[in-house]
Backbone bond lengths (Angstrom), bond angles and torsions (degrees), N, CA, C in turn:
res aa  C-N    CA-C-N  psi(-1)  N-CA   C-N-CA  omega(-1)  CA-C   N-CA-C  phi
1 X - - - 1.458 - - 1.525 110.30 -
2 X 1.308 115.59 139.91 1.459 120.67 179.94 1.519 112.07 -106.13
3 X 1.319 117.83 -14.88 1.453 121.69 -175.76 1.524 111.59 -121.00
4 X 1.323 115.43 141.90 1.457 121.67 165.43 1.522 106.78 -100.77
5 X 1.320 117.12 128.95 1.463 121.28 -176.21 1.522 109.01 -124.49
6 X 1.320 115.74 122.42 1.462 122.22 179.18 1.525 109.18 -114.52
7 X 1.326 116.17 135.07 1.459 122.04 177.23 1.524 109.22 -88.83
8 X 1.336 116.20 130.21 1.467 121.53 175.70 1.528 107.88 -119.26
9 X 1.333 118.41 103.81 1.469 120.04 177.76 1.528 110.03 -70.32
10 X 1.341 116.07 136.62 1.464 120.83 176.28 1.525 109.06 -137.78
11 X 1.338 115.07 165.86 1.466 121.67 176.92 1.528 109.61 50.96
12 X 1.322 118.71 -142.68 1.467 119.10 -176.49 1.515 112.77 -86.75
13 X 1.331 117.17 -38.02 1.468 118.63 -175.98 1.526 113.25 -151.79
14 X 1.337 117.17 15.11 1.467 120.39 178.97 1.524 111.61 -81.81
15 X 1.336 114.90 152.58 1.456 121.31 170.47 1.521 109.25 -121.17
16 X 1.338 115.50 130.24 1.459 122.80 167.34 1.522 106.10 -104.00
17 X 1.322 116.81 147.72 1.464 120.50 179.20 1.522 110.21 -117.27
18 X 1.330 114.96 127.54 1.460 121.62 168.82 1.517 107.34 -94.18
19 X 1.319 116.31 125.38 1.462 121.89 -172.58 1.522 108.63 -124.89
20 X 1.331 116.25 121.00 1.467 120.55 -179.72 1.519 109.87 -117.29
21 X 1.336 115.59 125.20 1.461 121.12 173.21 1.524 107.84 -80.94
22 X 1.323 116.28 116.84 1.463 120.27 -172.31 1.529 112.54 -65.08
23 X 1.319 116.92 -35.02 1.464 119.58 -176.29 1.524 112.21 -68.39
24 X 1.324 116.12 -43.58 1.465 120.22 -174.40 1.521 113.53 -99.33
25 X 1.334 116.76 -20.04 1.456 120.36 -175.10 1.512 113.93 81.09
26 X 1.324 117.57 3.31 1.458 120.57 179.29 1.526 110.08 -68.81
27 X 1.330 115.24 148.82 1.465 120.81 -176.76 1.525 109.71 -132.77
28 X 1.319 115.64 130.73 1.461 122.29 175.12 1.516 109.30 -118.47
29 X 1.312 116.20 154.33 1.462 120.09 165.56 1.520 107.62 -120.05
30 X 1.323 115.34 142.52 1.459 121.90 -175.19 1.526 109.43 -109.54
31 X 1.321 116.54 121.71 1.464 124.21 173.90 1.533 113.46 55.36
32 X 1.337 117.59 59.25 1.466 119.90 -179.62 1.529 112.15 -77.38
33 X 1.311 115.75 93.32 1.455 120.23 178.93 1.515 113.48 -73.40
34 X 1.313 115.65 -12.05 1.460 122.67 -179.66 1.523 106.62 -148.02
35 X 1.329 117.32 142.76 1.467 119.55 -172.82 1.521 114.08 -90.12
36 X 1.334 117.17 -47.38 1.467 120.36 -168.26 1.527 113.74 -57.01
37 X 1.338 119.60 -47.75 1.469 118.36 -179.48 1.528 112.81 -64.41
38 X 1.321 116.40 -32.08 1.465 120.78 -178.82 1.524 110.30 -71.55
39 X 1.322 116.35 -46.51 1.462 120.12 178.48 1.528 110.87 -63.14
40 X 1.331 116.57 -38.66 1.466 120.03 179.36 1.523 111.19 -66.08
41 X 1.338 116.50 -41.77 1.466 119.95 179.90 1.520 111.04 -65.33
42 X 1.336 116.59 -40.76 1.464 119.88 178.60 1.526 110.87 -65.07
43 X 1.324 116.44 -41.61 1.468 119.89 179.70 1.525 110.78 -63.74
44 X 1.324 116.09 -40.60 1.466 120.02 179.70 1.527 111.61 -61.77
45 X 1.341 116.05 -35.17 1.466 120.55 179.46 1.525 112.08 -82.86
46 X 1.327 116.80 -13.05 1.458 119.82 -173.73 1.516 112.35 74.94
47 X 1.329 116.15 27.66 1.462 121.64 -178.82 1.523 109.96 -101.74
48 X 1.331 116.46 142.14 1.458 121.95 178.16 1.525 109.33 -110.49
49 X 1.309 115.96 112.64 1.465 121.68 -177.26 1.524 109.79 -69.38
50 X 1.349 116.53 125.74 1.465 119.97 176.72 1.521 112.69 -119.64
51 X 1.336 116.78 -7.53 1.463 121.08 -176.89 1.524 109.45 -140.80
52 X 1.323 115.99 138.91 1.463 122.07 173.40 1.525 107.23 -119.69
53 X 1.325 116.44 119.08 1.463 122.29 -179.51 1.525 109.23 -103.25
54 X 1.320 116.35 128.85 1.464 122.03 -176.49 1.529 109.76 -122.07
55 X 1.338 115.67 134.13 1.470 119.71 178.84 1.524 112.86 -94.95
56 X 1.341 117.30 -30.96 1.468 119.67 -179.29 1.523 109.36 -165.24
57 X 1.332 115.85 172.82 1.460 121.25 -164.84 1.521 115.86 -85.21
58 X 1.311 120.29 -6.34 1.462 120.57 -173.97 1.530 111.96 -58.59
59 X 1.322 115.32 143.72 1.451 121.34 -172.93 1.512 114.76 -58.90
60 X 1.336 116.80 -32.90 1.465 118.74 -179.74 1.523 112.11 -76.10
61 X 1.329 116.79 1.62 1.468 121.79 175.21 1.531 112.52 -116.04
62 X 1.332 117.03 -16.24 1.472 119.77 -177.45 1.526 113.41 -124.07
63 X 1.329 117.72 -0.60 1.464 120.64 -172.24 1.517 115.01 -60.51
64 X 1.337 117.31 -24.69 1.456 120.18 -179.21 1.513 114.62 -99.79
65 X 1.322 117.02 1.81 1.468 120.35 -172.85 1.523 112.01 -60.11
66 X 1.323 117.10 -50.89 1.465 119.90 -174.05 1.528 111.36 -60.39
67 X 1.330 116.64 -42.94 1.465 120.26 -178.48 1.523 111.45 -67.53
68 X 1.333 116.65 -43.13 1.468 119.93 -179.96 1.525 110.58 -66.55
69 X 1.324 116.27 -40.65 1.467 119.38 178.80 1.529 110.56 -63.58
70 X 1.327 116.69 -41.57 1.464 120.02 179.60 1.527 111.52 -65.65
71 X 1.333 116.30 -35.16 1.462 120.46 -176.68 1.519 113.06 -79.13
72 X 1.329 116.85 -27.91 1.469 120.15 -170.98 1.520 114.34 -119.88
73 X 1.331 117.29 -18.96 1.461 120.15 -173.35 1.512 113.12 74.30
74 X 1.324 117.09 17.92 1.463 121.35 -176.38 1.523 112.01 -64.09
75 X 1.327 114.72 150.06 1.461 122.55 175.02 1.523 109.33 -84.54
76 X 1.324 116.68 129.53 1.465 121.84 -178.87 1.524 109.10 -96.34
77 X 1.327 115.44 122.02 1.463 122.44 -178.68 1.520 108.18 -120.24
78 X 1.328 116.64 127.80 1.457 119.36 -179.11 1.510 111.67 -170.70
79 X 1.331 116.11 -173.62 1.464 120.54 -174.77 1.525 112.56 -77.61
80 X 1.311 116.29 116.25 1.449 119.85 174.68 1.512 112.06 -74.85
81 X 1.328 116.49 -15.75 1.454 120.74 -175.71 1.507 114.55 -98.30
82 X 1.345 118.40 14.18 1.458 119.00 178.25 1.527 109.63 -76.10
83 X 1.336 116.06 168.32 1.464 120.09 -173.52 1.523 112.95 -74.23
84 X 1.330 116.93 -19.30 1.459 122.23 175.25 1.527 107.90 -128.01
85 X 1.321 118.16 147.62 1.466 119.67 -177.71 1.523 112.34 -68.00
86 X 1.320 115.60 146.60 1.460 122.43 174.52 1.528 107.99 -83.34
87 X 1.332 119.12 127.09 1.471 120.22 -178.34 1.531 111.77 -58.68
88 X 1.318 115.76 132.23 1.461 120.97 173.47 1.515 114.96 65.47
89 X 1.324 117.74 21.89 1.470 120.91 -175.08 1.529 111.10 -60.11
90 X 1.332 115.88 124.76 1.465 122.11 177.52 1.517 112.30 -102.32
91 X 1.317 116.91 -36.36 1.461 121.69 -176.20 1.519 108.98 -132.18
92 X 1.320 115.88 113.48 1.460 121.48 178.76 1.521 109.79 -85.95
93 X 1.326 116.57 130.25 1.460 120.91 177.81 1.522 109.24 -127.15
94 X 1.322 114.58 159.43 1.459 121.11 -178.57 1.522 109.09 -144.85
95 X 1.299 115.60 172.73 1.461 121.95 -179.85 1.530 111.00 -49.17
96 X 1.322 115.89 131.22 1.458 121.32 179.25 1.509 114.84 96.09
97 X 1.338 116.80 -15.40 1.463 119.60 177.28 1.528 110.46 -74.77
98 X 1.320 115.90 160.87 1.462 122.18 175.01 1.525 108.13 -128.48
99 X 1.321 116.05 128.35 1.460 122.18 177.07 1.523 108.14 -99.39
100 X 1.327 116.54 121.59 1.463 120.83 176.27 1.525 108.18 -82.35
101 X 1.318 115.67 124.65 1.465 120.94 -177.40 1.522 108.11 -134.23
102 X 1.343 116.18 92.09 1.455 119.77 -172.44 1.520 109.69 60.45
103 X 1.321 116.86 -127.93 1.463 121.49 178.07 1.520 112.45 -85.66
104 X 1.323 117.73 -2.69 1.461 121.81 -176.72 1.526 110.59 -96.96
105 X 1.313 114.62 152.69 1.462 121.96 174.72 1.521 107.95 -118.97
106 X 1.325 115.91 122.74 1.456 121.42 -179.24 1.521 108.50 -104.23
107 X 1.325 115.79 105.94 1.460 120.76 178.83 1.522 109.19 -81.15
108 X 1.319 116.14 130.89 1.461 121.62 -179.42 1.526 109.04 -90.09
109 X 1.331 115.60 123.66 1.463 121.93 179.49 1.521 107.80 -121.64
110 X 1.325 116.95 119.43 1.453 121.21 178.79 1.520 111.46 -78.73
111 X 1.328 115.34 130.51 1.470 121.25 174.55 1.523 106.07 -132.99
112 X 1.310 115.84 99.41 1.462 121.47 -167.35 1.532 111.31 -97.48
113 X 1.334 115.29 152.21 1.455 119.92 177.81 1.517 111.83 134.69
114 X 1.323 117.12 -50.29 1.470 119.27 174.18 1.522 108.28 -62.58
115 X 1.330 115.91 -49.32 1.464 122.03 161.08 1.524 107.07 -129.82
116 X 1.330 115.09 164.52 1.464 119.37 -172.25 1.522 113.01 -65.63
117 X 1.344 116.66 -27.57 1.464 119.35 -176.66 1.511 114.17 -121.88
118 X 1.325 117.78 22.78 1.469 122.38 -175.52 1.530 111.10 -56.35
119 X 1.339 115.38 133.04 1.461 120.79 176.64 1.527 109.88 -124.13
120 X 1.318 115.24 163.07 1.459 122.53 172.42 1.524 107.66 -127.07
121 X 1.334 115.84 161.50 1.464 121.48 179.37 1.525 109.01 -120.71
122 X 1.335 116.20 121.13 1.464 121.05 179.08 1.524 108.97 -105.82
123 X 1.332 116.17 111.08 1.467 121.55 175.69 1.522 107.74 -77.79
124 X 1.326 116.03 103.58 1.462 120.94 -166.27 1.521 113.18 -69.71
125 X 1.325 118.06 -39.79 1.466 119.78 179.99 1.524 110.97 -73.67
126 X 1.311 116.10 -41.98 1.461 122.00 -176.25 1.526 111.96 -74.57
127 X 1.342 115.93 -27.08 1.457 118.78 -174.95 1.516 111.93 73.00
128 X 1.332 116.26 40.06 1.465 121.98 179.66 1.521 108.77 -121.41
129 X 1.325 115.55 139.05 1.458 121.79 178.41 1.520 108.81 -117.47
130 X 1.339 115.83 121.34 1.456 121.01 173.66 1.526 106.50 -95.71
131 X 1.337 114.56 102.95 1.460 120.89 -162.38 1.516 114.04 -98.00
132 X 1.341 118.02 -5.12 1.454 118.67 -177.89 1.515 110.90 55.90
133 X 1.334 115.89 -131.92 1.464 120.90 178.36 1.524 111.74 -107.63
134 X 1.338 116.99 22.96 1.465 120.23 176.54 1.521 110.58 -81.87
135 X 1.326 116.29 -49.46 1.465 122.27 -176.72 1.516 108.92 -128.92
136 X 1.336 115.58 129.46 1.457 121.99 173.67 1.517 108.95 -114.95
137 X 1.319 116.79 169.82 1.457 118.48 170.54 1.524 108.25 -67.33
138 X 1.315 115.93 119.46 1.469 125.35 -179.19 1.531 111.46 62.40
139 X 1.332 117.38 24.69 1.454 119.54 179.87 1.511 112.41 -158.74
140 X 1.329 114.96 -178.45 1.467 122.10 172.74 1.516 107.76 -148.51
141 X 1.313 116.48 170.54 1.454 120.91 -176.63 1.517 112.77 -73.47
142 X 1.322 115.01 150.18 1.466 119.65 173.98 1.532 110.13 -64.28
143 X 1.306 114.79 153.22 1.466 120.76 -177.79 1.530 109.43 -91.39
144 X 1.315 115.99 77.23 1.457 120.72 -179.35 1.526 112.45 -78.41
145 X 1.330 117.68 -33.06 1.466 120.80 -173.04 1.524 111.55 -132.08
146 X 1.311 116.68 35.08 1.455 119.52 179.83 1.511 110.52 -177.04
147 X 1.307 114.95 -174.74 1.452 122.48 -176.88 1.524 110.09 -114.51
148 X 1.325 114.70 172.08 1.464 119.51 174.73 1.525 110.59 -58.47
149 X 1.324 116.50 -37.30 1.466 120.32 179.39 1.524 111.49 -66.40
150 X 1.324 117.20 -28.80 1.463 120.51 176.39 1.525 111.24 -71.71
151 X 1.334 116.65 -40.74 1.462 120.18 -172.05 1.520 113.48 -84.43
152 X 1.317 117.51 -35.49 1.462 119.77 -171.56 1.531 114.02 -56.05
153 X 1.335 120.51 -44.14 1.477 118.45 -179.58 1.526 113.01 -59.22
154 X 1.323 117.50 -38.98 1.456 120.21 178.89 1.516 112.16 -68.43
155 X 1.329 117.00 -41.22 1.466 119.78 177.63 1.520 111.09 -62.93
156 X 1.318 116.81 -37.29 1.474 119.67 176.91 1.524 110.47 -60.80
157 X 1.309 116.60 -40.31 1.468 119.80 179.97 1.526 110.79 -65.90
158 X 1.317 117.10 -38.69 1.466 119.34 175.34 1.524 110.14 -65.74
159 X 1.312 116.28 -42.02 1.469 120.67 179.12 1.521 111.19 -59.12
160 X 1.318 117.40 -32.09 1.464 121.10 -175.85 1.529 113.44 -83.57
161 X 1.316 117.78 -0.89 1.465 119.96 172.98 1.527 109.20 -68.15
162 X 1.336 118.15 162.27 1.472 120.32 -176.14 1.525 113.37 -58.68
163 X 1.328 115.39 148.07 1.463 121.31 -177.63 1.522 112.67 -56.99
164 X 1.328 116.93 -32.94 1.470 119.46 -175.61 1.527 113.16 -77.63
165 X 1.333 117.52 -2.18 1.463 121.40 179.45 1.526 110.87 -58.22
166 X 1.332 115.69 134.31 1.461 121.39 175.27 1.526 108.26 -98.45
167 X 1.324 115.61 130.54 1.459 121.66 -174.06 1.529 109.64 -102.58
168 X 1.332 115.38 118.91 1.460 122.65 177.05 1.529 107.65 -108.16
169 X 1.310 116.63 102.91 1.463 120.79 -174.08 1.528 111.05 -102.79
170 X 1.319 115.82 175.61 1.453 121.20 -169.28 1.511 116.25 -84.27
171 X 1.343 117.77 -12.79 1.463 120.07 -175.47 1.523 111.27 -144.18
172 X 1.322 115.18 156.19 1.459 122.73 171.03 1.536 107.78 -92.26
173 X 1.329 114.37 81.34 1.462 121.56 -178.95 1.527 111.60 -109.82
174 X 1.322 117.94 6.91 1.458 120.19 -164.71 1.519 113.05 -62.63
175 X 1.323 118.67 -42.05 1.465 120.18 -176.61 1.526 111.41 -61.47
176 X 1.326 117.35 -45.60 1.465 119.56 179.62 1.522 110.93 -69.62
177 X 1.318 117.13 -34.35 1.467 119.92 176.71 1.521 111.05 -64.69
178 X 1.323 116.91 -41.02 1.464 120.96 178.65 1.525 110.44 -63.12
179 X 1.323 116.97 -41.00 1.464 119.99 179.72 1.525 110.79 -59.83
180 X 1.321 116.63 -43.82 1.467 119.20 177.25 1.518 111.14 -65.53
181 X 1.323 117.36 -46.48 1.462 120.44 -177.80 1.524 111.29 -58.44
182 X 1.321 117.10 -40.40 1.468 119.87 178.10 1.524 111.49 -63.72
183 X 1.332 116.72 -29.35 1.466 119.81 -178.99 1.520 112.55 -70.73
184 X 1.329 117.58 -21.41 1.468 120.08 -179.83 1.526 112.92 -117.90
185 X 1.331 116.53 -3.83 1.470 121.05 -176.47 1.527 109.33 -147.61
186 X 1.324 114.95 45.58 1.453 121.01 -170.25 1.513 115.82 -66.83
187 X 1.336 117.94 -17.70 1.462 120.71 -179.29 1.527 112.59 -90.26
188 X 1.321 117.22 2.16 1.462 122.27 -177.49 1.534 109.17 -76.22
189 X 1.330 116.35 106.85 1.465 120.51 -175.07 1.525 112.00 -64.12
190 X 1.334 116.80 -38.39 1.472 119.97 178.09 1.531 110.26 -62.50
191 X 1.330 116.05 -40.62 1.462 120.74 178.94 1.526 110.57 -65.72
192 X 1.318 116.69 -41.00 1.464 120.19 178.25 1.528 111.23 -60.43
193 X 1.322 115.70 -43.48 1.468 119.26 178.86 1.531 111.11 -63.74
194 X 1.329 115.31 -42.53 1.463 119.39 -179.36 1.521 110.51 -65.12
195 X 1.320 117.06 -36.61 1.465 120.68 178.79 1.525 110.74 -58.15
196 X 1.324 116.27 -40.88 1.459 119.69 177.74 1.514 112.33 -64.84
197 X 1.335 116.48 -41.49 1.463 120.75 178.41 1.519 110.88 -63.77
198 X 1.332 116.43 -44.65 1.462 120.74 -179.25 1.525 110.46 -61.59
199 X 1.322 116.86 -43.92 1.466 120.25 179.39 1.523 110.86 -59.75
200 X 1.325 116.67 -41.82 1.462 120.49 179.91 1.530 110.89 -65.79
201 X 1.339 116.49 -47.52 1.462 120.45 -179.12 1.524 111.54 -60.23
202 X 1.324 116.36 -45.98 1.461 119.21 -176.41 1.520 111.80 -70.35
203 X 1.330 117.57 -31.30 1.469 119.88 177.18 1.520 111.00 -64.80
204 X 1.331 116.06 -24.12 1.463 121.62 179.26 1.528 112.15 -99.48
205 X 1.335 116.57 3.83 1.457 120.60 179.78 1.509 114.45 72.02
206 X 1.340 116.66 22.40 1.465 121.91 -177.64 1.527 109.38 -96.48
207 X 1.333 119.08 135.83 1.465 120.52 177.34 1.529 112.24 -60.92
208 X 1.320 115.62 146.16 1.469 120.84 172.76 1.523 111.30 -88.36
209 X 1.303 116.05 -1.14 1.456 124.14 -176.57 1.526 109.12 -103.70
210 X 1.333 120.51 142.37 1.466 126.27 7.16 1.523 112.64 -76.88
211 X 1.315 114.23 151.12 1.454 121.42 173.65 1.524 109.14 -91.81
212 X 1.322 115.89 154.56 1.468 121.69 176.93 1.523 108.97 -94.58
213 X 1.330 116.51 122.37 1.459 119.60 -174.50 1.525 111.91 -64.68
214 X 1.329 117.38 -35.68 1.457 119.42 178.54 1.515 111.80 -58.25
215 X 1.328 116.74 -42.24 1.463 120.44 176.95 1.521 110.73 -69.69
216 X 1.321 116.87 -40.12 1.467 120.15 179.27 1.527 111.48 -57.66
217 X 1.312 117.01 -35.33 1.468 119.90 179.26 1.522 111.57 -62.59
218 X 1.333 116.85 -22.27 1.463 121.48 -178.80 1.523 113.10 -95.99
219 X 1.336 117.80 -24.77 1.466 119.79 -170.76 1.522 114.52 -122.23
220 X 1.323 118.45 -14.29 1.464 120.81 -178.71 1.523 108.69 -87.37
221 X 1.341 118.48 111.25 1.470 119.38 -175.52 1.521 113.21 -60.28
222 X 1.327 116.90 -28.41 1.463 120.05 -177.53 1.528 112.58 -73.16
223 X 1.315 117.30 -17.89 1.463 120.88 175.65 1.526 111.89 -94.70
224 X 1.335 116.99 0.49 1.465 120.54 -172.07 1.525 112.50 -115.49
225 X 1.325 116.65 22.06 1.463 119.52 -178.20 1.523 112.80 -67.50
226 X 1.336 117.16 -13.96 1.467 120.56 176.41 1.530 112.05 -102.83
227 X 1.325 117.72 6.43 1.465 122.05 178.40 1.527 108.49 -78.81
228 X 1.339 118.59 112.27 1.470 120.05 -172.96 1.526 113.43 -62.84
229 X 1.316 117.54 -36.71 1.466 119.67 -179.59 1.524 111.10 -68.57
230 X 1.323 116.15 -42.95 1.465 120.54 178.27 1.526 110.09 -65.21
231 X 1.335 116.04 -41.79 1.463 119.88 178.98 1.525 111.31 -63.11
232 X 1.318 116.90 -39.79 1.465 120.47 -177.90 1.524 111.47 -62.89
233 X 1.324 116.69 -38.47 1.468 120.68 179.44 1.524 110.70 -55.93
234 X 1.331 116.44 -34.54 1.463 121.03 -174.38 1.532 112.98 -105.79
235 X 1.335 116.43 14.12 1.456 120.19 174.98 1.510 115.05 78.55
236 X 1.329 117.24 24.16 1.466 121.11 -178.36 1.525 112.11 -118.69
237 X 1.317 117.54 24.37 1.463 120.99 -171.19 1.526 113.29 -54.51
238 X 1.309 117.93 -46.76 1.467 121.06 -177.00 1.525 112.15 -110.00
239 X 1.310 116.30 22.69 1.459 121.38 -179.59 1.525 109.97 -97.79
240 X 1.309 115.67 162.71 1.463 120.69 176.54 1.525 110.15 -63.56
241 X 1.332 116.10 140.92 1.464 120.48 -179.27 1.527 111.97 -59.91
242 X 1.324 117.38 -31.35 1.465 120.20 178.66 1.523 110.61 -61.95
243 X 1.329 116.68 -38.56 1.463 120.29 179.18 1.526 110.89 -64.89
244 X 1.329 116.23 -41.86 1.459 119.84 179.07 1.528 110.42 -67.56
245 X 1.320 116.43 -41.69 1.462 120.16 176.71 1.526 110.58 -59.15
246 X 1.327 117.18 -43.86 1.466 121.28 179.06 1.528 110.73 -61.72
247 X 1.329 116.54 -39.29 1.466 122.15 178.04 1.532 110.48 -62.25
248 X 1.328 116.30 -45.13 1.469 120.38 -179.94 1.529 110.32 -65.02
249 X 1.326 116.68 -43.75 1.466 120.70 -179.23 1.532 110.62 -62.76
250 X 1.329 116.90 -42.41 1.462 120.11 178.29 1.524 110.86 -63.64
251 X 1.331 116.17 -36.95 1.455 119.84 177.71 1.516 112.25 -63.69
252 X 1.317 116.00 -42.65 1.468 119.75 178.81 1.522 110.84 -66.59
253 X 1.331 117.42 -39.01 1.459 120.49 179.65 1.524 111.45 -60.35
254 X 1.336 116.22 -33.75 1.466 121.31 -176.77 1.526 113.00 -93.44
255 X 1.325 117.03 -4.43 1.476 120.99 -172.32 1.534 111.67 -69.28
């Protein structure tokens, strides 16, 4: 492993990630929606934040940027193409770019729909995906600024990352996502087992994150819109995967 990753819970259910490259000692924070808990966690570890990575413009992901930047002088890296500006943005990145972070390479993958310019960061050596609100454990982001057709290509690209990829998402939504998934995929034995694990973890106040992408490919309905057996159950056997994805997303919105 090349990265140390610490989870910092903020607000009601958000997660910020402190990421340290062991070789260089560089430290990034991902989507700091609040400053004080992040600065306190970094101080406790003896880490000095030099980079702020942003996936999208929503306030619960950028609310702490200005304070952290003022306190640390960190460089703010995020999507210049989102529908609202990222506070204090120093380096604009887009799909296909690579951010050099010590010995790690962070590949930028655009996943649009939750916001118009939402990006994710894939740490290629570490096998970690900082997914923002694009992909959750057993879920995906609501389509606030796009359509199912906008989001599906990006989700497919995330799905095609290696099975061992660890997914660090923006919220602790797993329990509610599992409840919905069971309502449309109740015979999925892997999902049933995961539901038990999630219930145990949450009863103890333990994060369900990071998620394992290999397992997500089997239990996350939003990654399975091209699964013919799953599609057939819901009457989408010979339909476009985008249509099935839209159906699943609408179901979750109404759940």
